[in-house]
N, C-alpha and C positions, 0 to 999 in steps of 0.2 A: 377240895377245889371246886370253884363255882362252875356250873354247867354252862356250856356255850349255847347261845340261842341259835336258831336256824340261820339267821342272817350272819352271825359271827362265824359259824361253820362254813358257810358259803364263801365268806371273805377269806378265811384261812386257806380254803382249798385253792384259791387263785394265786396264792403266794408260794413259790417254790422255796422251801426251807433250806435247800442245799445250793441255792444260787446266790451269787453276789450281783446285785443289779447296778446298772449305770444310773447316774442321777436322772437322766432323761426318762429311762424306762420306769424307775421307781416313782417319779413324779406323776407319770400317767397312771400307773397302777394304783397309787394311793387314792386317787380320785375314784377309781373303779371299785375299790373295796370298801370305801366309806359308806356306812349304812344308816347313820343316825339321822334323825329328822331335823337336827340343828346344824349350823355351819361349823363343823369340827375344826379345831385348831390343829396345825401340823407342827410337830417338834422334830428336831434332829438331836441325836446323842452320839458324841464322838469320844471313843476311849483312846486316851493318849498314853504313850510310853514315857510317863514322867512320874516323879515322886513328889506329890504336892506338899509333903511335909518339909521339903527342902526349899528354902527361899529362892535358890537359884534355878528351881524347876517349876515355879509357880507360873501358870499361864492365865493371864487376865487381859481383857481388852474390850474395845468397843467396835461396833460395825454398823454401818448404815445400810440396811437392806434396800436394794433398788426398788422393790415394790411394796415396802412397808410390811407390817405384820398382820394387817387386816383387823387388828384389835384397837379399840378406842382406848388409848393409854391415858390414864388419869394422872395429871401432873400437879404437884404442890410446889409453888415457888415461895420459899421462905426468904423474904427480902425486906430491906428497909423501905420506908414510905416513898422515897424518891425513885425507886425501881418498880413500884407496884403497877403503874400504868403500862410500862413496856412489857411486863410479864403477862398482864391481862391481854394486851394487844397481840402477843405472840401465841396466845391460845391456852395459857395455864388455866386449869380447872379451879384451883384454889390459890389465892394470893394473900399473903399477910405475914405476920411474924409471931408476936407474943401469944395471940389467941390460939394459933395453931400449935405452938410449942406446948401450951397448956392442954390442948385436946390430945396431943400425942402422949403426954404424961398420964392422962386419964385413960389411955388405951386405944385411942383412935389411930388406925393405920390404913384407912380405906383409900390408898393411893398406890400407883404402880412405880412412880419415880418422884424423888424429891430433889429439887434444884435450889441451890443457895449461893451465897456470896462468901468470900473468904472472911469478911468481918463478922459474919454470923456463926461461923463454925464453932466458936467458943461456947455458944449457947446450946449447940447440939450435942456437945460432948457427954453431958449427963444422960442423954437419951440413947446412948449407944447400945445399952442392953435391950432396949425395945426395938430400935431400928436395925441394929446389926444382924440379928438372926433372920430378919425378914428381907434382908438384902436391900434395905432402903437408905442406909447411911450414905450421904453424898460423899464423893471422892474426887479430888482434882484429876486423878488419872483417867476417870471416865467422863470428864467434862461436866460433872454435875456440881462442881464448886467453881464458880467463874464470875467475873464482873460483867460479862456479856450474857446476861440472863435471857434476853429475848432470843438470841441465837441458839442457846442451849435448849430452850423450850421448843423452838421451831424444829430443831433436829430430832428431838425425842418424838414429837408428834408426827414427823415424817417417816419414822421407822428406824431410828438409831437405838440400838440395844447394847447393853454391856453383858459380858459373860465372864465366868470364872470357873476354872477347873475345880471339881469338888474333891473331897478327901479320898474318893475311890479312883481318881484320875479321869473322870468323865466330865465333858462339857455338854450341858443341855441348853438348847435355845429354841425359841419359837420362831418359825420361819414362814408362817402364813396360815391361810385357811383353805379348806377343801374347795371352796368356791373359786379360788384362784385358777387361772389357766395353768396347765402343766408346765409351760415354759417359764412362767413367773415363779413357780415353786422351785424349779431347778435353778433358776438364776439366784434366788435368795439363798438356797442351800449352798451353791457354789461360792457365793460371796463370803459366807462365814467359814467355809472350809479353807478357802485361799487365805483368809485372814489368820486362821489358826496355823497354817503352814508357815506364814511369815513370822509368827510369834514363837517358833520352835526355840526353846532354850538351848544354848550351846552346851549346857551340862547334861542334856538328855541324850542318852546313848541307845543304840539299837533302833528298832522300828518305832517311829514317832506316832503315826496314826495306825493304831492297832485294829480298830473296827469302827464301823459307823452304822447307825440305824435311823430310819425315818418311820414315823408313826403318826397317825391322827388320833384324836381323843379316844375313839372307840374301836379303832382297827388294830389288827396284829402288826408287829413291827416288820419292816422290810429291810433286809441287810444290804448295805451299799458296798460297792467295790472300791476300796481305798486306792487301788492302782489306776482307777479310771478317772481320777480328778486331777 
C-alpha cells in the first residue's frame, strides 16, 4: 500500500471516519482537506439498493447542475451541413460528420460528449464498440440525439450531465471543483441526489440510497448522511 504524504495524513485526520456528514458540512470540509496545487475535481458516489442486471432496476438519467461542473466540457456535434452553423454558434468544440466518423474509426475519442441527430444515428452504429465503453454513444434518453442540436450543446456546456448506475450499483458523478463556494458544491450534490430519489425504480425493494461519499481528486472520501437529504 502506498505511503500517505504529510499533507494526506493531515487531511485524513480532519475527517471523522465514524461520522456521517450533512451535505453542508461535507462541502465545507472538502475545501478544507484539499491539498493539491491544482483545482481538484469533486465527485459524488451514491450506492443504490438496486440490481443493475435487471432492466426494471436500471437507474439512468440526466441532471443540469445549478452551478455547472467547473470543467470545460468538449463537445463534438455530428450533424448534417445544414445544422453546422447553429452547432458552432451554440459552442460545440468540433462540428462535422464524415471526417469525424473517420477520425473515431481511427481511434480518436478526445471529447467528453457527442451530440447528433436521429438521421445520423445509423452511421454511428458501427462505432458502438469504440464509443460504448467510453460512455460516448449518443442516446435519445439523455438528450444527445435530437433535432434541436443548438439547445443540446448549450445545455451540456451549461452543466448538464448524464449518469448511469454501474454494475456494482453505484452512481458516480462530477459535481464541481474545490474552488467552488461550499454552498455551490452542496447545491450541485443535492441536485443529483434529489434526481436519483425521483428515479427510484418501483422494483427496487428495501433501502434505496445505501451510502454516499464525496471526495476530491486527491483527498480522502467523506461519508454523507443519506437521511439528511
